[in-house]
SENU-537238 format. One line per field, with one value per residue: x, y, z of N, C-alpha, C in turn; residue in one letter; residue number from 1. Coordinates in steps of 0.1 Angstrom, whole numbers, plus 5000, padded with zeros to 4 digits. Layout:
BEGIN
nX (X_...)
nY (Y_...)
nZ (Z_...)
caX (X_...)
caY (Y_...)
caZ (Z_...)
cX (X_...)
cY (Y_...)
cZ (Z_...)
code (a_...)
pos (NUM_...)
// end
This chain:
BEGIN
nX (1027_1028_1036_1044_1044_1051_1057_1087_1102_1113_1135_1150_1151_1175_1198_1198_1205_1240_1240_1236_1254_1276_1278_1280_1310_1320_1318_1330_1357_1365_1365_1385_1404_1409_1418_1443_1454_1458_1456_1426_1411_1412_1388_1371_1370_1355_1331_1324_1311_1287_1283_1274_1254_1237_1235_1224_1196_1184_1187_1163_1140_1141_1135_1105_1090_1086_1064_1054_1021_0997_0964_0938_0902_0877_0850_0813_0787_0756_0730_0722_0723_0737_0729_0742_0730_0742_0736_0738_0734_0732_0734_0750_0778_0778_0800_0824_0843_0854_0879_0873_0861_0840_0803_0797_0820_0824_0808_0813_0836_0827_0806_0826_0842_0811_0808_0828_0821_0809_0822_0819_0795_0781_0778_0764_0766_0743_0732_0717_0694_0668_0658_0672_0700_0720_0755_0770_0766_0755_0783_0808_0837_0853_0873_0865_0837_0847_0867_0845_0827_0846_0861_0841_0818_0801_0792_0757_0758_0751_0729_0697_0665_0645_0638_0634_0641_0650_0664_0671_0650_0635_0618_0620_0637_0616_0622_0640_0629_0617_0633_0657_0685_0688_0699_0677_0683_0689_0679_0675_0677_0694_0692_0714_0713_0728_0729_0725_0695_0680_0652_0628_0594_0582_0561_0562_0548_0545_0572_0580_0557_0566_0592_0589_0597_0625_0657_0663_0687_0703_0720_0732_0750_0755_0756_0754_0765_0777_0779_0775_0802_0809_0827_0850_0856_0831_0807_0777_0746_0721_0716_0708_0711_0687_0674_0655_0661_0670_0651_0630_0646_0646_0617_0613_0633_0621_0594_0601_0610_0638_0666_0681_0711_0733_0763_0786_0779_0790_0804_0782_0765_0781_0777_0751_0742_0757_0747_0718_0726_0734_0741_0750_0744_0781_0798_0827_0838_0845_0877_0893_0915_0955_0984_1013_1047_1073_1098_1116_1135_1155_1163_1174_1197_1210_1216_1233_1256_1262_1270_1294_1311_1316_1330_1355_1387_1404_1430_1425_1420_1388_1387_1405_1434)
nY (2641_2607_2573_2543_2516_2518_2502_2497_2517_2513_2507_2525_2529_2518_2532_2548_2539_2535_2561_2575_2565_2573_2602_2601_2587_2605_2630_2620_2620_2641_2656_2647_2649_2676_2681_2669_2683_2679_2680_2689_2658_2649_2668_2647_2625_2629_2628_2604_2581_2599_2594_2568_2564_2583_2569_2544_2555_2570_2546_2533_2548_2546_2526_2523_2540_2567_2588_2617_2626_2634_2650_2651_2672_2674_2697_2689_2693_2697_2699_2682_2649_2625_2591_2563_2540_2515_2492_2457_2433_2402_2411_2435_2424_2428_2429_2446_2426_2397_2407_2433_2464_2459_2469_2475_2481_2502_2518_2520_2531_2556_2568_2573_2590_2611_2611_2626_2651_2665_2669_2679_2666_2645_2608_2582_2544_2517_2486_2475_2448_2426_2441_2465_2471_2482_2490_2510_2539_2572_2589_2612_2607_2607_2584_2565_2560_2553_2528_2511_2512_2498_2478_2467_2459_2438_2417_2403_2405_2407_2376_2380_2380_2367_2343_2346_2357_2383_2403_2428_2455_2482_2491_2484_2505_2522_2514_2525_2549_2539_2531_2539_2556_2579_2609_2622_2649_2656_2678_2679_2652_2629_2608_2585_2566_2541_2519_2498_2500_2477_2467_2445_2455_2482_2508_2538_2557_2544_2548_2571_2584_2573_2578_2608_2641_2637_2637_2634_2613_2597_2574_2558_2528_2514_2493_2484_2462_2445_2417_2391_2374_2345_2325_2306_2324_2323_2343_2344_2325_2335_2358_2390_2418_2451_2473_2493_2504_2527_2544_2539_2545_2569_2576_2568_2587_2613_2608_2616_2637_2641_2632_2618_2603_2595_2570_2584_2613_2619_2644_2666_2656_2655_2681_2683_2666_2691_2713_2698_2695_2716_2747_2754_2750_2737_2717_2706_2677_2645_2629_2617_2613_2604_2615_2602_2610_2590_2594_2571_2561_2582_2587_2562_2568_2587_2573_2557_2568_2582_2559_2555_2575_2575_2547_2554_2556_2574_2588_2599_2627_2641_2665_2684_2695)
nZ (1385_1378_1391_1382_1390_1417_1445_1439_1446_1468_1463_1467_1494_1502_1499_1520_1544_1537_1531_1560_1575_1565_1561_1591_1596_1584_1597_1616_1609_1600_1625_1638_1615_1618_1649_1644_1626_1601_1564_1546_1526_1489_1469_1455_1466_1492_1482_1473_1490_1484_1460_1457_1470_1460_1433_1436_1452_1423_1411_1425_1418_1392_1389_1401_1380_1370_1360_1337_1337_1314_1310_1294_1294_1278_1268_1262_1249_1264_1257_1237_1223_1202_1186_1168_1143_1131_1110_1105_1096_1073_1043_1047_1048_1021_0993_0966_0959_0970_0986_0987_1007_1032_1030_1056_1067_1056_1062_1091_1093_1081_1099_1120_1106_1108_1134_1141_1129_1146_1168_1198_1206_1228_1218_1206_1199_1184_1176_1147_1134_1134_1153_1177_1197_1224_1221_1226_1247_1247_1250_1251_1247_1218_1215_1224_1214_1184_1189_1195_1170_1152_1165_1176_1167_1144_1118_1123_1148_1176_1163_1141_1154_1137_1118_1086_1052_1047_1075_1084_1092_1101_1111_1139_1150_1166_1188_1197_1211_1235_1250_1268_1256_1254_1272_1298_1301_1277_1247_1223_1202_1180_1157_1133_1109_1091_1071_1042_1026_1025_1038_1059_1048_1059_1083_1083_1092_1117_1132_1126_1145_1168_1169_1177_1173_1174_1154_1127_1103_1075_1060_1026_1018_0990_0961_0930_0916_0940_0958_0987_1000_1004_1030_1012_0991_0971_0958_0972_0964_0971_0979_0964_0951_0960_0948_0956_0979_0983_0980_0998_1024_1019_1021_1046_1060_1054_1059_1092_1092_1086_1063_1039_1028_1004_1000_0990_0991_1019_1029_1026_1042_1066_1068_1073_1091_1112_1110_1124_1149_1160_1179_1214_1250_1267_1290_1307_1309_1319_1331_1298_1281_1285_1283_1282_1296_1300_1327_1337_1324_1317_1348_1349_1337_1348_1376_1365_1356_1380_1390_1375_1377_1405_1405_1396_1400_1425_1420_1399_1375_1363_1350_1326_1327)
caX (1037_1024_1048_1034_1054_1056_1070_1102_1108_1120_1151_1156_1153_1184_1209_1199_1217_1248_1242_1232_1264_1289_1280_1281_1319_1328_1321_1338_1367_1369_1369_1395_1419_1409_1424_1458_1452_1457_1451_1412_1412_1408_1374_1360_1367_1343_1316_1324_1301_1272_1280_1271_1241_1226_1234_1206_1187_1182_1182_1154_1136_1138_1122_1091_1087_1081_1060_1046_1006_0987_0952_0924_0890_0872_0840_0806_0770_0749_0716_0719_0729_0733_0731_0747_0730_0745_0732_0744_0720_0738_0736_0756_0789_0784_0811_0826_0851_0857_0889_0873_0859_0823_0792_0798_0836_0827_0794_0821_0843_0815_0799_0839_0842_0801_0810_0841_0821_0795_0832_0813_0784_0779_0772_0769_0762_0734_0732_0702_0687_0652_0665_0675_0706_0731_0762_0777_0752_0759_0798_0821_0854_0855_0881_0856_0828_0857_0865_0832_0828_0855_0862_0831_0803_0804_0783_0747_0770_0744_0723_0685_0659_0640_0646_0634_0656_0660_0664_0668_0636_0638_0606_0627_0637_0605_0623_0651_0618_0613_0650_0666_0693_0692_0696_0667_0684_0692_0663_0680_0681_0690_0695_0718_0714_0743_0723_0725_0685_0679_0649_0615_0583_0584_0555_0572_0544_0547_0585_0574_0549_0576_0602_0586_0607_0637_0662_0666_0697_0705_0731_0729_0757_0751_0761_0743_0774_0779_0779_0773_0811_0812_0846_0859_0853_0826_0793_0762_0735_0709_0716_0704_0710_0675_0680_0645_0665_0673_0637_0628_0655_0637_0609_0616_0636_0612_0581_0609_0614_0649_0672_0685_0721_0744_0773_0791_0775_0792_0808_0771_0760_0783_0768_0735_0745_0760_0731_0706_0733_0736_0750_0743_0756_0784_0803_0845_0840_0857_0890_0895_0925_0961_0992_1024_1061_1083_1106_1126_1151_1165_1165_1185_1206_1215_1223_1246_1268_1266_1278_1304_1319_1319_1344_1368_1401_1409_1439_1423_1413_1378_1393_1416_1447)
caY (2628_2593_2562_2530_2504_2522_2498_2498_2525_2504_2499_2536_2533_2511_2542_2562_2535_2538_2571_2581_2559_2580_2610_2603_2583_2618_2640_2619_2620_2656_2663_2641_2658_2690_2684_2668_2694_2675_2683_2682_2650_2653_2669_2638_2614_2629_2625_2590_2574_2607_2593_2555_2568_2587_2563_2536_2562_2571_2534_2531_2558_2543_2512_2535_2542_2581_2596_2625_2624_2649_2644_2661_2671_2684_2698_2683_2698_2692_2699_2677_2635_2614_2576_2559_2531_2506_2481_2443_2422_2397_2418_2444_2422_2427_2435_2444_2419_2390_2414_2449_2469_2454_2478_2474_2481_2517_2525_2520_2545_2568_2564_2576_2606_2611_2614_2642_2662_2674_2662_2680_2660_2631_2602_2566_2534_2510_2481_2469_2439_2429_2450_2477_2468_2496_2487_2520_2550_2587_2597_2625_2599_2599_2575_2550_2558_2548_2515_2501_2509_2494_2465_2452_2460_2432_2415_2393_2395_2394_2372_2381_2367_2363_2335_2353_2358_2395_2405_2440_2458_2494_2492_2486_2515_2526_2508_2535_2556_2532_2517_2549_2555_2591_2611_2628_2660_2658_2681_2674_2637_2625_2595_2588_2559_2535_2513_2492_2499_2468_2463_2444_2465_2494_2516_2545_2565_2544_2551_2588_2586_2567_2589_2624_2647_2632_2644_2619_2613_2582_2571_2548_2518_2501_2496_2474_2453_2443_2403_2389_2364_2326_2323_2303_2335_2329_2350_2333_2326_2337_2372_2396_2436_2454_2488_2499_2512_2547_2550_2532_2555_2583_2578_2572_2603_2620_2610_2617_2653_2640_2636_2603_2606_2581_2572_2595_2627_2623_2658_2669_2649_2658_2698_2687_2666_2698_2716_2692_2694_2731_2749_2752_2750_2726_2714_2703_2664_2637_2632_2607_2607_2607_2622_2602_2607_2582_2599_2565_2560_2596_2584_2550_2571_2601_2564_2549_2587_2582_2551_2555_2588_2566_2539_2564_2556_2591_2593_2599_2639_2643_2678_2685_2700)
caZ (1385_1388_1398_1381_1401_1434_1450_1431_1448_1479_1462_1466_1508_1503_1500_1531_1556_1538_1532_1571_1580_1556_1568_1603_1600_1577_1603_1628_1607_1597_1637_1642_1614_1628_1662_1640_1615_1589_1556_1540_1516_1475_1474_1452_1474_1500_1474_1470_1494_1485_1446_1460_1473_1450_1422_1444_1451_1414_1408_1431_1411_1379_1392_1403_1370_1371_1347_1337_1326_1312_1314_1286_1297_1265_1268_1256_1247_1277_1256_1227_1222_1190_1182_1152_1142_1119_1102_1109_1089_1065_1034_1051_1044_1008_0987_0951_0959_0984_0993_0988_1020_1027_1031_1070_1072_1051_1074_1100_1088_1077_1117_1128_1101_1107_1143_1146_1123_1159_1178_1213_1213_1230_1208_1214_1192_1188_1162_1140_1123_1135_1166_1177_1206_1228_1224_1236_1253_1247_1259_1249_1246_1207_1213_1229_1201_1172_1189_1196_1155_1145_1169_1182_1158_1136_1110_1124_1159_1177_1152_1140_1163_1131_1105_1074_1044_1049_1085_1085_1097_1102_1120_1150_1155_1171_1199_1204_1219_1247_1255_1278_1255_1255_1287_1301_1299_1259_1248_1215_1204_1171_1154_1125_1103_1086_1062_1029_1027_1021_1048_1052_1046_1074_1084_1084_1104_1128_1131_1130_1156_1183_1176_1172_1178_1165_1146_1117_1090_1072_1050_1024_1017_0985_0946_0923_0914_0953_0964_0997_0995_1016_1031_1000_0982_0958_0958_0976_0955_0982_0980_0952_0953_0959_0942_0959_0992_0987_0979_1013_1030_1012_1026_1058_1065_1050_1078_1105_1091_1082_1053_1038_1021_0994_1009_0983_0999_1030_1029_1027_1055_1078_1071_1081_1109_1120_1115_1136_1163_1161_1193_1222_1263_1271_1298_1309_1309_1329_1321_1287_1276_1292_1277_1295_1298_1309_1336_1348_1313_1322_1360_1348_1329_1361_1378_1357_1353_1390_1393_1369_1389_1418_1399_1390_1409_1434_1419_1379_1375_1356_1344_1320_1333)
cX (1028_1035_1038_1036_1059_1064_1084_1107_1118_1135_1160_1161_1168_1198_1205_1204_1228_1256_1247_1251_1279_1291_1284_1300_1325_1327_1325_1356_1374_1372_1383_1408_1417_1419_1437_1463_1462_1448_1439_1420_1403_1388_1359_1359_1358_1335_1320_1310_1288_1270_1272_1254_1229_1227_1221_1198_1178_1176_1164_1144_1133_1127_1107_1085_1079_1071_1052_1032_1000_0971_0941_0912_0881_0854_0826_0795_0763_0735_0713_0726_0728_0737_0732_0741_0733_0738_0739_0740_0734_0744_0742_0773_0790_0794_0815_0836_0851_0870_0888_0868_0838_0814_0791_0812_0830_0816_0798_0831_0834_0813_0814_0837_0825_0807_0818_0834_0810_0808_0825_0800_0785_0773_0773_0764_0752_0735_0713_0704_0673_0649_0672_0683_0716_0742_0774_0766_0761_0774_0802_0831_0846_0862_0879_0847_0833_0863_0858_0831_0832_0860_0854_0818_0808_0790_0770_0754_0756_0732_0708_0677_0648_0644_0641_0645_0665_0654_0664_0653_0636_0624_0609_0632_0632_0610_0636_0641_0616_0628_0658_0680_0697_0688_0687_0670_0690_0677_0663_0687_0678_0701_0700_0719_0722_0736_0727_0710_0679_0668_0636_0606_0582_0575_0560_0565_0538_0558_0584_0569_0557_0587_0600_0592_0617_0644_0668_0680_0705_0709_0729_0746_0753_0758_0755_0755_0782_0779_0781_0787_0811_0827_0853_0857_0847_0808_0786_0752_0720_0706_0722_0704_0698_0681_0670_0649_0667_0659_0627_0631_0648_0624_0607_0619_0628_0597_0588_0613_0630_0652_0681_0697_0726_0757_0785_0789_0778_0795_0791_0762_0765_0778_0756_0735_0746_0752_0720_0714_0732_0748_0744_0753_0766_0790_0817_0831_0850_0869_0892_0905_0940_0975_1007_1040_1066_1096_1119_1138_1164_1171_1176_1196_1218_1223_1237_1254_1273_1279_1296_1313_1324_1333_1355_1378_1400_1415_1434_1414_1403_1379_1403_1420_1444)
cY (2620_2584_2551_2517_2513_2516_2493_2508_2525_2506_2514_2539_2526_2519_2550_2552_2541_2549_2579_2574_2563_2594_2611_2600_2600_2629_2635_2619_2636_2662_2656_2647_2666_2692_2677_2674_2693_2681_2680_2672_2654_2657_2658_2629_2616_2626_2612_2585_2582_2598_2580_2556_2571_2578_2551_2541_2561_2557_2530_2535_2552_2535_2517_2534_2551_2583_2609_2626_2639_2646_2655_2658_2675_2685_2695_2685_2690_2692_2689_2660_2631_2596_2571_2543_2522_2495_2469_2430_2419_2406_2429_2438_2418_2434_2436_2432_2409_2403_2431_2449_2464_2463_2477_2483_2496_2522_2526_2531_2556_2573_2575_2595_2611_2622_2628_2651_2669_2663_2662_2673_2647_2622_2587_2552_2520_2499_2479_2460_2435_2440_2455_2476_2477_2486_2497_2536_2559_2589_2607_2621_2597_2587_2565_2547_2550_2536_2509_2500_2499_2482_2457_2455_2452_2427_2400_2391_2408_2393_2381_2372_2361_2352_2334_2357_2374_2399_2416_2450_2468_2502_2492_2491_2527_2522_2520_2548_2554_2529_2525_2552_2567_2599_2623_2642_2666_2664_2677_2661_2639_2616_2593_2568_2549_2523_2511_2496_2491_2465_2460_2455_2474_2505_2529_2560_2560_2549_2563_2590_2583_2575_2601_2627_2647_2636_2632_2622_2596_2581_2561_2539_2510_2507_2484_2459_2447_2428_2402_2374_2354_2332_2314_2311_2333_2335_2337_2336_2326_2350_2379_2409_2438_2468_2495_2507_2521_2554_2548_2543_2567_2588_2579_2582_2614_2622_2610_2630_2653_2644_2623_2609_2593_2585_2581_2610_2629_2635_2664_2663_2653_2669_2692_2680_2677_2706_2709_2698_2713_2736_2751_2751_2737_2726_2707_2689_2658_2633_2619_2604_2611_2604_2613_2602_2601_2586_2584_2566_2573_2595_2572_2559_2582_2586_2559_2559_2584_2573_2553_2565_2581_2554_2541_2563_2576_2595_2605_2616_2637_2654_2681_2695_2719)
cZ (1384_1386_1387_1382_1408_1444_1447_1438_1463_1479_1470_1481_1513_1507_1509_1542_1551_1538_1546_1573_1571_1559_1584_1603_1594_1583_1619_1622_1604_1615_1642_1632_1617_1642_1657_1635_1607_1575_1548_1526_1500_1480_1469_1460_1486_1495_1470_1472_1490_1468_1443_1462_1461_1439_1429_1443_1436_1406_1408_1423_1402_1379_1396_1389_1370_1357_1347_1330_1329_1309_1301_1291_1286_1268_1259_1258_1259_1272_1243_1225_1209_1193_1170_1151_1130_1120_1100_1107_1082_1050_1032_1045_1030_1002_0970_0947_0968_0990_0995_1006_1016_1029_1043_1073_1065_1060_1085_1098_1084_1091_1121_1121_1106_1127_1149_1141_1135_1169_1195_1218_1213_1221_1212_1197_1194_1175_1160_1136_1127_1146_1166_1192_1211_1225_1230_1240_1252_1251_1248_1245_1229_1203_1214_1216_1185_1176_1195_1182_1151_1149_1173_1172_1145_1130_1121_1140_1173_1168_1153_1149_1150_1116_1086_1065_1045_1065_1089_1083_1104_1113_1135_1157_1163_1191_1208_1216_1231_1257_1262_1271_1253_1267_1290_1295_1283_1254_1234_1208_1188_1168_1136_1119_1095_1084_1046_1021_1025_1041_1041_1052_1061_1069_1091_1093_1113_1134_1138_1142_1170_1183_1169_1179_1175_1156_1136_1106_1082_1056_1047_1019_1010_0969_0943_0919_0927_0954_0977_0993_1006_1017_1020_0987_0970_0966_0965_0970_0958_0979_0965_0960_0954_0961_0947_0976_0994_0986_0990_1021_1029_1018_1043_1066_1064_1062_1087_1102_1087_1068_1052_1019_1016_1004_0999_0989_1012_1033_1034_1042_1063_1081_1072_1091_1119_1123_1123_1151_1169_1175_1202_1239_1263_1284_1300_1314_1320_1323_1311_1283_1288_1283_1286_1288_1301_1316_1339_1337_1317_1339_1361_1347_1344_1370_1378_1359_1367_1397_1391_1370_1401_1418_1399_1398_1414_1428_1407_1380_1361_1346_1339_1324_1328)
code (m_t_f_l_t_p_l_g_a_l_v_a_l_a_a_l_l_p_l_a_a_a_l_v_a_r_a_r_t_d_a_v_r_r_q_l_g_l_p_a_p_d_g_r_a_r_l_r_p_l_l_a_a_v_a_v_a_l_l_g_l_a_a_a_q_p_a_l_t_r_e_t_r_p_r_s_r_t_d_v_q_a_v_f_v_l_d_i_s_r_s_m_a_a_s_r_s_p_r_a_a_t_r_l_d_r_a_a_a_a_a_v_t_l_r_n_a_i_a_d_v_p_a_g_v_l_t_l_t_d_r_v_l_p_d_l_l_p_v_g_d_r_g_a_f_a_a_v_v_t_k_a_v_r_i_e_s_p_p_p_q_t_t_a_a_r_a_t_g_y_s_a_l_s_e_i_a_s_g_n_v_f_a_p_s_a_r_k_r_i_v_v_l_l_t_d_g_e_s_q_p_v_q_t_s_d_v_a_r_a_l_a_g_t_r_f_l_a_v_r_f_w_h_a_d_e_s_v_y_g_p_d_g_a_p_e_a_a_y_r_p_d_p_s_g_r_a_t_l_q_d_l_a_s_a_l_g_g_r_s_f_e_e_g_d_l_r_a_a_a_s_y_l_r_s_l_a_g_v_g_p_s_a_a_g_p_a_i_s_r_r_r_l_p_l_a_p_y_a_a_l_l_a_l_l_a_a_l_a_y_l_v_p_a_g_v_r_l_t_p_q)
pos (1_2_3_4_5_6_7_8_9_10_11_12_13_14_15_16_17_18_19_20_21_22_23_24_25_26_27_28_29_30_31_32_33_34_35_36_37_38_39_40_41_42_43_44_45_46_47_48_49_50_51_52_53_54_55_56_57_58_59_60_61_62_63_64_65_66_67_68_69_70_71_72_73_74_75_76_77_78_79_80_81_82_83_84_85_86_87_88_89_90_91_92_93_94_95_96_97_98_99_100_101_102_103_104_105_106_107_108_109_110_111_112_113_114_115_116_117_118_119_120_121_122_123_124_125_126_127_128_129_130_131_132_133_134_135_136_137_138_139_140_141_142_143_144_145_146_147_148_149_150_151_152_153_154_155_156_157_158_159_160_161_162_163_164_165_166_167_168_169_170_171_172_173_174_175_176_177_178_179_180_181_182_183_184_185_186_187_188_189_190_191_192_193_194_195_196_197_198_199_200_201_202_203_204_205_206_207_208_209_210_211_212_213_214_215_216_217_218_219_220_221_222_223_224_225_226_227_228_229_230_231_232_233_234_235_236_237_238_239_240_241_242_243_244_245_246_247_248_249_250_251_252_253_254_255_256_257_258_259_260_261_262_263_264_265_266_267_268_269_270_271_272_273_274_275_276_277_278_279_280_281_282_283_284_285_286_287_288_289_290_291_292_293_294_295_296_297_298_299_300_301_302_303_304_305_306_307_308_309_310_311_312_313_314_315_316_317_318_319_320_321)
// end
């Protein structure tokens, strides 16, 4: 149990003094009554001071906002890590209509789906233009991963350093090898590239050499009838879809010993990703989620019932004859 506002419990201390005074007064009254041989008073009348104190104590407990909490500690693989590289170049803003999901929107949704396919594998998020930048290093928390992908990854944020018309450069993937992205304990290292395939020319052999030993998977998000739309809803004349991206990704994946998929083959991509991760040792990670049951409403309700019982006149019976 935790208390969200523990200082609120100070209200309960106000019940201690009247309760103590009531107990002392009752003890003295009982002593005098016994000496005089008087009958005992009505039982509920004797309880009224206690009811008042209980009402105040419960009110203080409610003010402290008690809650039952439950944390989860999912197990995470210790031998493998994955990074999802999302292309955030301008062409990833392309869509079939001004209101349709963009390539990046679809890639972000696919990243969450693929990440869930390897739920016990720590996974991180990188963004790609003409350079690779980390947004989240590999963690076991799938909620944190989804939050970064859906809320932090945006088109050209940050913008590319080049002024070329086509900013995406798959050669930048080589930077993953020297960027301390993976933990030293990760013997299996997986790179998942989500892109539209529209890249500057790339020396696949150089990338393969830099990422030697890394397991690779690419998914392309592209349709021939897509355009990049401006704020006014008009398509940008400078953008033209490039159908050669499929072959580019296939060549890159082949050089890295991996596979390339189209966005319609996401189920097959997830199956392949699970095969890349395989099976291996795992360990319980830090607590990453908390389920909370507030108890303050129940304490407040009991305080109200105690107060109502206190306010009922002493001569009124609370039970039927």
